[in-house]
Every structure is written in C-alpha cells, then in structure tokens.
C-alpha positions in Angstrom: 3.2 1.6 -18.3 4.6 4.6 -15.9 3.6 4.7 -12.2 1.5 7.6 -12.7 -0.7 5.4 -15.2 -0.6 2.8 -13.1 -2.1 4.6 -10.7 -5.1 6.0 -12.4 -6.0 2.2 -13.6 -5.6 1.2 -9.9 -8.1 3.9 -9.2 -10.7 2.9 -11.2 -10.9 -0.9 -9.6 -13.8 -1.1 -7.3 -13.4 -3.9 -4.9 -17.1 -5.0 -4.2 -19.1 -7.4 -1.9 -20.1 -9.5 -4.6 -16.1 -9.5 -5.4 -15.6 -10.7 -1.9 -17.8 -13.5 -1.8 -16.6 -14.6 -5.2 -13.0 -14.3 -3.9 -14.5 -16.6 -0.6 -16.3 -19.1 -2.5 -13.3 -20.0 -5.0 -11.1 -21.1 -2.1 -14.0 -23.5 0.2 -11.8 -24.7 2.9 -8.2 -24.9 4.0 -8.5 -28.3 4.4 -10.2 -29.3 1.0 -7.3 -31.9 0.3 -7.9 -33.9 3.2 -9.8 -37.7 2.4 -13.4 -36.9 2.7 -14.2 -39.0 5.5 -12.0 -37.2 7.8 -12.5 -34.0 7.0 -15.2 -32.0 9.4 -14.4 -28.4 7.2 -16.0 -29.7 4.5 -18.8 -31.5 6.2 -19.2 -28.0 8.0 -18.4 -26.0 4.5 -21.9 -25.4 3.2 -23.8 -23.9 7.1 -20.8 -22.0 7.3 -20.8 -20.5 3.3 -24.9 -19.3 4.4 -23.9 -17.5 7.4 -21.1 -15.4 5.4 -23.3 -15.0 2.8 -26.1 -13.9 5.0 -23.5 -11.4 6.6 -22.0 -10.0 3.2 -25.5 -9.4 2.0 -27.2 -7.5 5.0 -23.6 -5.6 5.1 -24.1 -4.7 1.1 -27.8 -3.5 1.8 -26.9 -1.0 4.8 -23.8 0.6 3.1 -25.5 3.9 2.4 -25.1 6.6 4.2 -28.3 6.2 5.6 -26.5 3.8 7.9 -24.0 5.6 8.9 -26.0 7.2 11.8 -26.0 4.7 14.2 -29.8 4.8 15.4 -31.4 4.2 12.0 -28.9 1.4 11.7 -30.0 -0.1 14.9 -33.9 0.4 14.3 -33.2 -1.1 10.6 -31.9 -4.2 12.1 -34.3 -4.6 14.8 -37.0 -4.3 12.0 -35.5 -6.7 10.4 -35.1 -9.5 13.3 -38.5 -9.0 15.1 -40.1 -9.6 11.3 -38.3 -12.6 10.4 -40.9 -15.2 10.8 -38.9 -18.3 10.3 -36.5 -16.5 13.0 -39.1 -16.5 15.6 -40.1 -20.4 14.7 -36.5 -21.6 14.9 -36.8 -20.3 18.7 -39.7 -21.6 19.4 -38.9 -24.9 18.2 -35.7 -25.4 19.2 -36.4 -24.1 23.0 -39.2 -26.8 22.9 -36.7 -29.5 22.1 -36.1 -31.7 26.0 -32.3 -31.7 25.0 -32.3 -28.1 24.9 -31.6 -26.4 28.3 -33.1 -23.0 28.2 -36.6 -21.8 27.8 -38.4 -19.7 24.7 -38.6 -16.8 27.4 -34.6 -16.9 27.2 -34.2 -17.3 23.5 -36.5 -14.4 22.9 -34.3 -11.9 24.9 -31.1 -13.6 23.0 -32.4 -11.9 20.4 -30.7 -8.2 21.9 -27.7 -9.8 21.1 -28.5 -11.6 18.2 -29.3 -7.8 16.7 -25.8 -6.6 18.2 -23.5 -8.9 16.6 -25.4 -8.0 13.3 -24.5 -4.3 13.6 -21.2 -4.8 14.4 -21.0 -7.6 11.4 -22.1 -4.9 9.4 -19.5 -2.4 10.5 -17.0 -4.5 10.5 -17.5 -5.8 6.4 -18.0 -2.3 5.2 -14.7 -0.9 7.5 -12.9 -4.1 5.8 -14.7 -3.2 2.2 -13.1 0.4 2.4 -9.7 -0.9 3.6 -9.1 -3.5 0.6 -10.3 -0.6 -1.5 -7.5 1.2 -0.2 -5.1 -1.2 -0.7 -5.7 -1.5 -4.1 -4.4 2.1 -5.0 -1.1 1.2 -2.7 1.9 0.6 -5.1 2.2 -3.1 -5.4 5.0 -5.0 -2.9 8.0 -6.9 -4.5 7.2 -10.2 -2.2 4.1 -11.9 -1.9 2.5 -9.9 1.0 -0.8 -10.9 2.9 -2.9 -8.1 5.0 -5.2 -10.2 7.5 -8.5 -8.4 9.3 -9.0 -9.5 12.4 -8.0 -13.2 12.1 -10.9 -13.8 9.3 -10.4 -12.1 5.8 -6.9 -12.7 4.5 -6.0 -9.9 1.4 -3.2 -10.8 -1.4 -2.0 -8.1 -2.9 -1.5 -9.0 -6.6 -0.8 -7.6 -9.9 -3.4 -8.8 -11.9 -6.9 -6.7 -11.8 -8.3 -6.0 -8.9 -4.9 -6.3 -7.4 -6.4 -8.2 -4.5 -7.8 -11.5 -3.7 -9.3 -12.5 -0.2 -10.0 -15.7 1.3 -11.7 -16.5 4.4 -9.4 -18.2 7.5 -12.2 -21.0 7.7 -10.5 -22.3 11.2 -10.9 -19.2 12.5 -15.0 -19.0 11.5 -15.9 -18.8 15.1 -14.2 -15.9 15.3 -17.5 -13.9 12.8 -18.7 -14.1 16.3 -16.3 -11.3 17.8 -16.2 -9.0 14.9 -16.1 -5.3 15.4 -16.0 -1.8 14.1 -12.8 -2.0 15.2 -10.3 -4.4 14.7 -6.6 -6.0 14.4 -5.0 -5.6 11.2 -1.6 -7.5 10.4 0.7 -7.3 7.4 2.7 -10.8 7.0 4.7 -12.6 4.1 3.9 -16.5 4.5 3.6 -16.9 8.2 6.3 -13.9 9.1 5.1 -11.1 11.2 5.7 -7.4 9.3 3.2 -5.1 10.8 -0.1 -4.8 12.6 -2.3 -2.6 14.2 -5.3 -1.7 16.0 -7.7 -0.2 13.0 -10.6 2.1 14.5 -10.4 5.2 11.5 -9.5 4.5 8.0 -6.2 6.0 8.6 -5.1 3.5 10.7 -4.4 0.9 7.9 -3.2 3.7 5.3 -0.4 4.8 8.0 0.4 0.9 8.5 0.9 0.1 4.9 2.9 3.5 4.3 4.6 2.5 7.0 5.1 -1.1 5.3 6.2 0.4 1.9 8.8 3.1 3.6 10.2 -0.3 5.5 10.4 -2.5 2.0 11.8 0.6 0.1 14.4 1.0 2.9 15.7 -2.8 2.7 15.8 -3.1 -1.1 18.2 0.0 -1.1 20.5 -2.2 1.4 20.3 -5.2 -0.6 20.9 -3.3 -3.6 24.0 -1.2 -1.8 25.5 -4.5 -0.9 25.0 -6.3 -4.4 27.4 -3.5 -5.9 29.6 -3.5 -2.9 
C-alpha cells in the first residue's frame, strides 16, 4: 500500500468517546500484578471508573456545536447539578455526619466549584478527543511512541486500526480534579521525554508532532548515513 492510500485509510478512522472508555477499561490498573491483599488500586478501581464514566458521558453529551458557547454550557451544567436529587440528598447526608467538619450550607456552596470542575472536564476530554483523532492522521513512527495528556491519559501510536491505544494513568487519578481546557502534552519513548508543549489550540499538538517527526526523520538519516560509511 502506498503512502497516499495509507493516509486515506487513516483519515477514515474516527476515535470516539466509546472507544476511549473501552481502552481505559481494557487496562484496569497499573498494579494488577500485585497480590490483591496489598493492592489499594484494585480496591479503588470500581469507584474511580464510575467517576471516569460519568465525565466521559457528560463530555459526550456536550460535544455538539451548541456547547461551544460558554454561557450555554454553563447553563446546561447548572440545570443538571441543581436538578440532581441524589446529589443534593448525598450532600445533606454527609453534612449530618458528626465526623464531617463542614455544614450543609458549606456543601451547597461547593456546588459552584463542582460545576466548574464538570465544565473543565468537558472541555478537557473534548479537546483530547480532537487531539487523538489528529494523531491518527499522522504517519506511524518507526519506534514505539506514546503521547501523554496532562499526566492522565497515555496514547500509544500503533500500526493497527484504530492506530491509537489509550490508557488512563490510575496513579495520577487525582489530577482529574485539576483538568482545564488547556493542558500539557509530552511525547516519549519508554521513559525518555522527547518533546513537550502546552496545548491551548489544536494547532499546538499538530506543531508538536510535526516537529517530532522532523526530528525522527533527521535521526534516521544520520543512522543510515553512519551505516553506509
């Protein structure tokens, strides 16, 4: 298959939120080889997965053009949170626990920060999905390359459709609370950092990958030149 046909085939692939979740579920934890009695990650896996599923479902439901407008997105999230009866009941229940040091009034005020967290998560996951689909359209590197988003999602570039494989870095699960629409991206081979950038626009990761592939091509030419000497 020539390069043009290969490029066309890659462009037909559309990486979705469902594919992202399937990839995450396929690799439960980094520590699943440990004895179960000594594995905190395995015990916390299911509650963490529920949070991830909730955020991905929310990002998926707010993926349309309508929600690119910040006011519309904020209004939609406010309606969801304010109308969530179980969430309100849970906040009241927790606030009445004698071991909990905060009042119900404090819990209700936390709704504002919670809504901000949901909005930032929606922006983050939608932007990451755009970036992953951009990666699919790029050439396949000669060596095993991984692209990491905000130290949370690690994407491996592969030669098998859909040409990417994503896993969630469960040890960094807490970083979900800090996601924004802007985030850091690194390109690495094993544990070696090759390139890094701060992603504010879709063009930022495209420029990063173009720079990386240019570096790879230059290195490959040097290797070939040395082999022929």
